[in-house]
C-alpha positions as a Markdown table, in Angstrom:
| # | Residue | x | y | z |
|---|---|---|---|---|
| 1 | Met | 41.2 | 15.2 | 75.9 |
| 2 | Ser | 44.6 | 14.4 | 74.5 |
| 3 | Asp | 46.4 | 11.2 | 75.4 |
| 4 | Asn | 49.7 | 11.1 | 73.5 |
| 5 | Asp | 50.2 | 7.4 | 74.2 |
| 6 | Ala | 48.6 | 5.1 | 71.7 |
| 7 | Thr | 48.2 | 2.4 | 74.4 |
| 8 | Asp | 47.8 | 2.5 | 78.1 |
| 9 | Asp | 50.5 | 0.1 | 79.0 |
| 10 | Ala | 51.2 | 0.8 | 82.6 |
| 11 | Asn | 53.2 | -2.4 | 82.9 |
| 12 | Ala | 55.6 | -1.7 | 80.0 |
| 13 | Gly | 59.2 | -2.6 | 80.9 |
| 14 | Asp | 58.4 | -3.8 | 84.5 |
| 15 | Gly | 58.8 | -7.5 | 83.7 |
| 16 | Ser | 55.2 | -8.3 | 84.5 |
| 17 | Glu | 53.3 | -10.7 | 82.2 |
| 18 | Glu | 50.0 | -8.7 | 82.3 |
| 19 | Thr | 49.2 | -6.8 | 79.2 |
| 20 | Ala | 46.9 | -3.9 | 79.1 |
| 21 | Glu | 43.7 | -4.1 | 77.1 |
| 22 | Pro | 44.2 | -2.4 | 73.7 |
| 23 | Thr | 42.7 | 1.1 | 73.3 |
| 24 | Phe | 39.9 | 1.9 | 70.9 |
| 25 | Glu | 42.0 | 4.6 | 69.4 |
| 26 | Ala | 40.7 | 7.7 | 67.6 |
| 27 | Ala | 42.9 | 10.6 | 66.5 |
| 28 | Glu | 42.8 | 14.1 | 67.9 |
| 29 | Tyr | 44.1 | 17.0 | 65.7 |
| 30 | Ala | 45.5 | 20.5 | 66.3 |
| 31 | Asp | 42.2 | 22.0 | 65.2 |
| 32 | Gly | 40.3 | 20.2 | 68.0 |
| 33 | Thr | 38.6 | 17.6 | 65.8 |
| 34 | Val | 38.6 | 13.8 | 66.5 |
| 35 | Thr | 38.3 | 11.1 | 63.9 |
| 36 | Tyr | 37.8 | 7.3 | 63.9 |
| 37 | Pro | 39.5 | 5.5 | 62.4 |
| 38 | Pro | 42.6 | 7.6 | 63.1 |
| 39 | His | 44.4 | 9.3 | 60.2 |
| 40 | Thr | 47.7 | 11.3 | 59.9 |
| 41 | Val | 45.9 | 14.6 | 59.3 |
| 42 | Ser | 42.3 | 15.8 | 60.0 |
| 43 | Pro | 39.8 | 16.2 | 57.2 |
| 44 | Asn | 40.7 | 20.0 | 57.4 |
| 45 | Gly | 44.4 | 19.3 | 57.0 |
| 46 | Ala | 45.3 | 19.8 | 60.7 |
| 47 | Glu | 48.2 | 17.8 | 62.2 |
| 48 | Arg | 47.6 | 14.9 | 64.5 |
| 49 | Val | 48.5 | 15.8 | 68.1 |
| 50 | Gly | 47.3 | 12.8 | 70.1 |
| 51 | Thr | 44.8 | 10.0 | 70.6 |
| 52 | Val | 41.5 | 9.6 | 72.3 |
| 53 | Asp | 40.5 | 6.2 | 73.8 |
| 54 | Leu | 36.9 | 5.7 | 72.8 |
| 55 | Arg | 36.5 | 3.2 | 75.6 |
| 56 | Glu | 36.1 | 6.2 | 77.9 |
| 57 | Tyr | 33.0 | 7.4 | 76.1 |
| 58 | Glu | 29.5 | 6.2 | 75.7 |
| 59 | Gly | 27.9 | 6.1 | 72.3 |
| 60 | His | 24.4 | 5.7 | 70.9 |
| 61 | Val | 23.2 | 3.5 | 68.1 |
| 62 | Leu | 22.4 | 5.6 | 65.0 |
| 63 | Thr | 21.3 | 2.5 | 63.0 |
| 64 | Trp | 21.8 | -1.2 | 63.0 |
| 65 | Thr | 21.3 | -4.3 | 60.8 |
| 66 | Thr | 21.6 | -8.1 | 61.1 |
| 67 | Ser | 23.5 | -9.9 | 58.4 |
| 68 | Thr | 22.4 | -13.6 | 57.9 |
| 69 | Ala | 24.9 | -14.2 | 55.1 |
| 70 | Thr | 28.3 | -13.5 | 56.6 |
| 71 | Pro | 31.8 | -14.0 | 55.2 |
| 72 | Pro | 33.7 | -17.2 | 56.2 |
| 73 | Gly | 34.6 | -17.2 | 59.9 |
| 74 | Val | 32.2 | -14.4 | 60.9 |
| 75 | Arg | 29.4 | -15.4 | 63.2 |
| 76 | Glu | 26.0 | -15.9 | 61.7 |
| 77 | Pro | 23.7 | -14.0 | 62.3 |
| 78 | Asn | 25.9 | -11.0 | 62.8 |
| 79 | Thr | 24.4 | -7.8 | 64.2 |
| 80 | Leu | 26.2 | -4.6 | 63.3 |
| 81 | Ala | 25.6 | -1.0 | 64.4 |
| 82 | Ile | 26.8 | 2.5 | 63.5 |
| 83 | Val | 27.5 | 4.2 | 66.8 |
| 84 | Glu | 28.0 | 7.9 | 67.4 |
| 85 | Phe | 30.2 | 8.7 | 70.4 |
| 86 | Glu | 29.4 | 11.5 | 72.9 |
| 87 | Leu | 32.7 | 13.2 | 73.6 |
| 88 | Gly | 31.3 | 15.8 | 76.0 |
| 89 | Asp | 30.0 | 19.3 | 75.9 |
| 90 | Glu | 33.5 | 20.8 | 75.3 |
| 91 | Tyr | 33.8 | 19.0 | 72.0 |
| 92 | Asp | 32.3 | 20.9 | 69.1 |
| 93 | Gly | 33.8 | 19.1 | 66.2 |
| 94 | Pro | 32.2 | 16.7 | 63.7 |
| 95 | Ala | 30.5 | 13.5 | 65.0 |
| 96 | Val | 32.8 | 10.6 | 65.8 |
| 97 | Arg | 31.2 | 7.4 | 64.5 |
| 98 | Ala | 32.3 | 3.7 | 64.3 |
| 99 | Leu | 30.8 | 0.6 | 62.7 |
| 100 | Gly | 31.0 | -2.5 | 64.7 |
| 101 | Gln | 29.5 | -5.8 | 65.8 |
| 102 | Ile | 27.1 | -6.0 | 68.7 |
| 103 | Ala | 28.5 | -8.0 | 71.6 |
| 104 | Gly | 27.3 | -11.4 | 72.5 |
| 105 | Arg | 25.3 | -12.1 | 75.6 |
| 106 | Glu | 27.2 | -13.5 | 78.5 |
| 107 | Asp | 24.8 | -16.4 | 79.1 |
| 108 | Asp | 26.6 | -18.7 | 76.6 |
| 109 | Ser | 23.5 | -18.7 | 74.4 |
| 110 | Gly | 25.5 | -17.5 | 71.4 |
| 111 | Glu | 23.0 | -14.7 | 70.9 |
| 112 | Thr | 23.9 | -11.0 | 70.6 |
| 113 | Phe | 22.3 | -8.3 | 72.7 |
| 114 | Asp | 19.2 | -6.7 | 71.2 |
| 115 | Val | 19.7 | -3.0 | 70.2 |
| 116 | Asp | 17.5 | -0.3 | 68.8 |
| 117 | Ile | 18.1 | 3.1 | 67.4 |
| 118 | Gly | 19.0 | 5.5 | 70.2 |
| 119 | Asp | 20.2 | 2.8 | 72.6 |
| 120 | Arg | 23.3 | 3.8 | 74.7 |
| 121 | Val | 26.3 | 1.5 | 74.1 |
| 122 | Glu | 29.9 | 1.1 | 75.2 |
| 123 | Pro | 32.8 | -0.5 | 73.4 |
| 124 | Val | 34.1 | -3.8 | 74.8 |
| 125 | Tyr | 37.2 | -5.6 | 73.7 |
| 126 | Ala | 36.9 | -8.9 | 71.8 |
| 127 | Gly | 39.9 | -11.2 | 71.3 |
| 128 | Glu | 38.5 | -12.6 | 68.1 |
| 129 | Leu | 36.0 | -10.8 | 65.9 |
| 130 | Arg | 36.2 | -13.7 | 63.4 |
| 131 | Glu | 37.8 | -17.1 | 63.2 |
| 132 | Pro | 41.4 | -16.7 | 62.1 |
| 133 | Gly | 41.6 | -19.9 | 60.2 |
| 134 | Ala | 38.6 | -19.2 | 57.9 |
| 135 | Gly | 39.0 | -17.3 | 54.7 |
| 136 | Ile | 41.8 | -17.1 | 52.2 |
| 137 | Arg | 44.4 | -14.9 | 54.1 |
| 138 | Glu | 47.1 | -16.3 | 56.3 |
| 139 | Pro | 46.0 | -15.9 | 59.9 |
| 140 | Glu | 49.3 | -14.3 | 60.8 |
| 141 | Ser | 48.8 | -11.5 | 58.2 |
| 142 | Gln | 46.0 | -9.9 | 60.1 |
| 143 | Ala | 44.8 | -8.8 | 63.5 |
| 144 | Trp | 41.7 | -10.7 | 64.6 |
| 145 | Asp | 40.8 | -8.7 | 67.7 |
| 146 | Gly | 38.9 | -5.5 | 68.1 |
| 147 | Phe | 35.9 | -3.9 | 69.7 |
| 148 | Arg | 32.2 | -4.7 | 69.8 |
| 149 | Phe | 29.4 | -2.7 | 71.3 |
| 150 | Arg | 27.4 | -3.6 | 74.4 |
| 151 | Pro | 24.3 | -1.9 | 75.6 |
| 152 | Val | 24.7 | 0.2 | 78.8 |
| 153 | Glu | 22.2 | -0.7 | 81.5 |
C-alpha cells in the first residue's frame, strides 16, 4: 500500500506544462496504520513510512449534513459528509475517515449530489473549495483547492 512519493508527478523535470492532479494524501506508518489527515507519527507512536492516495479507494458516507449558514465565500447551502474509506481486506488498522463537501452536479444547476448514509462515494479534486477573495485572510496565505466527494454510480 506504500507510495513514498507525496505526489504522482510523472512529468516532473521533463519540461511539460501539464501538472498532475494533487493526491488526497493519507499517511502510512511502520505499524501498518493509516491516518487522514497525515501526521508525523501514528496514534501509537510509529514512524511514518509512506503515503496512501485516498483517490484510489472508495468510501461510504457515515453521516452528512447541509449547512445553510456558511462562512464567507463558501457555497450556500453546503452539504458535508463524514466518509470512511475502504482500504481493502489486508488493512486491519483503525478506520480512515475524512470530512468534506459533497461535489456539485455537472449539469450547471449549482446543486450538489444527494447522498444518504451508506452511499458509496469517491474523492474528486476541486480547484476551489471556497472563494479566495472572501473572508479576512490574504488569498495567497492559503490553499483553496482540495477534494469533494461524489457518489459512485
